[in-house]
N, C-alpha and C positions, 0 to 999 in steps of 0.2 A: 668696520673701518673703511672709508671710501678711498679710492685711489687718488694719486696726486693731482690728476687732471679732471677728476669728476666734478660735477657742479657742487658748489658750496651750499647754495640755497636752491630748492626746487619746489614750485607750486604746481600742482597738477589738478586742474578742474575745480579749483577752490571756490566755493560759495560761502558767503557769511552774511548773517543778518542780526540786527538788534531787534528782537521781537519780530514784527512783520515788515520791518524796514530793511530790505536787502541792500547792503553796502558794497559788497563785492560779488561779482557774478562770473563764474566759469573762468577764473584767473589761472593762467598757465604760463610759466616762464622758468628759465634756469639761469643762475648767476655763476659764471666761471670763477675760479680762484684768482686772488689778487686783483680783483676788479675794484674800481672806484665808481660806484653807481649813484647817480643823482636821482632821487625819487621825486617826481614832479606831478602836479595835478591840481585841480581846483579845490577850494575849501570844501570839505565834506565828501571829497571823491574817494576816500578810503585809504589815504596814505598812512595815517596813524594806526588804523586797524590792521593794515598789512604788516607794520612793524610788530604789533602785538601778537599777531598770528606767528610771526617768525620767532618771537620770544617765548611762545607757548603760553602766553597770558590769556589768549582766546583759542578756542577750538573751531575748526571749520565745520559748517553744517554739512557740506558735501566736499569731496575731494581730499587731497592729502598735502601736507607740508613736510618737507624734509630739510634738515640742516646737516650737511656732511653725511648724508645717507641715513640719518636717524631722525626720530621725532624730535621736535623742539625741546620737549621736556627732557629727553635723554641727552640732548646736546647742550643743555642749558649752561654748563660750566665752560663751554667753548664760545659763548656769545657775550660780548660786552655791550652795554647800552649807556648812551649819554642823553639825558632828557633835555628838552628845550629850555626849561627853567627849573631852578632849584628853590623849593620853599625853605627859607633859611632865616633864622633870627640872628641879626648882626651882633646882638649882645651876648650870644652864646660863645664861650671861649674855646674854640677848637683849632688845633694846628693844622697846617697843610698836610703833615704826615698822617695825622689822625683821619683826615678825610680820605686820603688815598688808601690807607690801610683797610677802610671799610670795603674796598673792592676785593679783599681776600677772605671775607667772612665765610663764603660758601665752601672754601677750600681747606680751612684749618680744622684741626681735630681738638685742640685745647681751648680753654677759655681765654687765654692770654695770647697776645701777638708774640711770636718768636722771631728768631734771626731770619728764617726763611721769608716770613712775611715782610719784615722790615727791609730786607734786601730787595724784595719784589717791588716795594713801594719806592725805594731809592732808584731802582732801574727805570720804573715807569716815569718818575719825575725827570730823569735824565732824558728819556725818549721825547718828552714834550718840551724840552728846553728850560726846565726849572731846577737845575742843579742848585743846591744850597737853600731851597725854599722850604725844606721840611719843617723847621722850627717856627716858621712865621705864622702869624695869626691869619686864618682864612679870611676873616672879615676885613683885613687891611689891604687885600689884594684888589687890583683893578678887575674890571669885568672880563677882559681877555685872559688875565692870569687865572681867574676863577674857573673859566671854561677849560683852560689847559689842565688845571687840577682835576676837574671832573673827568676829562679824558684820561688822565693818569690813573684815576680811580678805576676806570673800566679796564685799562691796560694791566693793572696790578694783578688781575685775575688770569692773565695769560690767555686771552681769547684768540680764536682764529677768525671770528667774525665780529665787526664793530658796527653797531647801529647808532646813528646820530640824528636826533629829531631837531631840525633847523638849528644846527650848532652855531651859526653866526648871526642869528636873528637879533641879538641884544648887544652887539659890539659894533664899533666904528669900522669903516671900510678898510683902513690899513691893518687893523687887527684881524679882520675877516680874511684878508689875503695871507697873512701870516699863518692863520689856522688852516687854510686850504693847502698851503705849502706843506704843513705838517701832515695833512691827510694824504697828500701825494707821496710823502716819504713812507708813511705807515703802510700804504698800499703795496710796497715792495715785499711785505711779508704777511699782510692781512688782507681780508676782503672787507671793504667798507661800503655801507649804504648810508647816504645822508639825504635828508629831506631838505629841499630848497625851493624857493619861489623866485630866485634871482637867475634869470636866464644867462646873463653874462658870466656869472660864476659857473653855471652848468657847462657852458661851452668851453670855458677856459680851463676847467679842472677835471671833469669827469671822463672816464673811459667809456661809460655806458650811461644811458638814460632810461629809467623805468617810468613810463607814463601810466599814471593811475587815475582813472576816472570811472569807477564802478567796475570796469574791466581793467586789464593791465597788459602792457607789451614792453619788452626790453629791446633796446637798439644800441648798437655801438654808436659813438659820436660820428664816425665816418659814414655810417648809414643814414644819419638823421636827415640831411637835406641837401647834400651835394653843393655846398656853398651858399645856401640861402641864409645861413646865420650872418655871413658878411652883408648880404643884401638887406636883411632885416635891421642890422645894427649900423648900416651905413649912413643913417641920417638920424634926426631927432624924432622921427615918427615912432609910434608904438610898434613893438614887436609882439608877435603872438604865437603861442605854442598850441598847435591843433592836435588834440588827442584823438586817436582813431587808428585806422590801418596804416597811415603814413607817418603820423606823429611828427610833423614838420614844423619848423619855425618859418613863418611866412609874413608878408605884409598884411597888417591887420585889416586894411581896407578890402582885401580880397575875401575875407572869411568871417566878417563880423556877423553875418546872418546864419552861420553854420551852428547847429546845435551842439557840436563838439568843440567849439571855440572857447578857449579859456586861457588862464595864465598870461594876462596882458603884462608887459614889462617895458618900461622906458629904458633905453640904453644908458641914460645918465642917472637913473635912480637906483638906489641900493636894493629896495624891496618893491615887489609888485603890489598893485592895489588889491 
């Protein structure tokens, strides 16, 4: 059991490859408790692989991954996961409560859901602002409501770490802001990592930024660029997040020739190209 202030997630010299294609190389970082960490980087840079390693769905070729001082497999019941999209047939009649109860499957001993599981589901729905939604049909919900239900499903398992893969990619901007407000509230008691391509969301909500582009480095928002976020977003020009030793947001015209330049984002757009 790790101490209260020990790192919640720790990568130490992690290398991972799919066959001969190395995706992550010598990745080392630690995530402190109750952090709200934005995971950013180019497509194919290793963000999803990093989440899979944290979940224990992949094993590093070299190095170690620890979650609360244990292997991801040993810590699995303390990790919640919300995928970017859910493969779901709208014709299938399933209630909101049924969906949330699925988050308790690894924790129950009997074949039927009992009072403890149903209380956990009700509490999780309350935490995401969906009191009274339990009997509703999941297919009747809006996109933002469905995303909250999936978050409640992850919370029903009482995790200490919550991983979210682009949780606002398929919702409108007002709903996205509501979800990020929810994440800020959850970070009072949990450690959250969320993948995002939207730099304005990152700067407005995260406590830390994890830059992933084959390697990885973790920075607090205060460390990132000493005011260059405002500089980059002060006009309609493109902002650019440069991954590397500094991991800064800068004026794109200064670094477009850099091999580490990526994550272009317009201040007025919701998603990056």
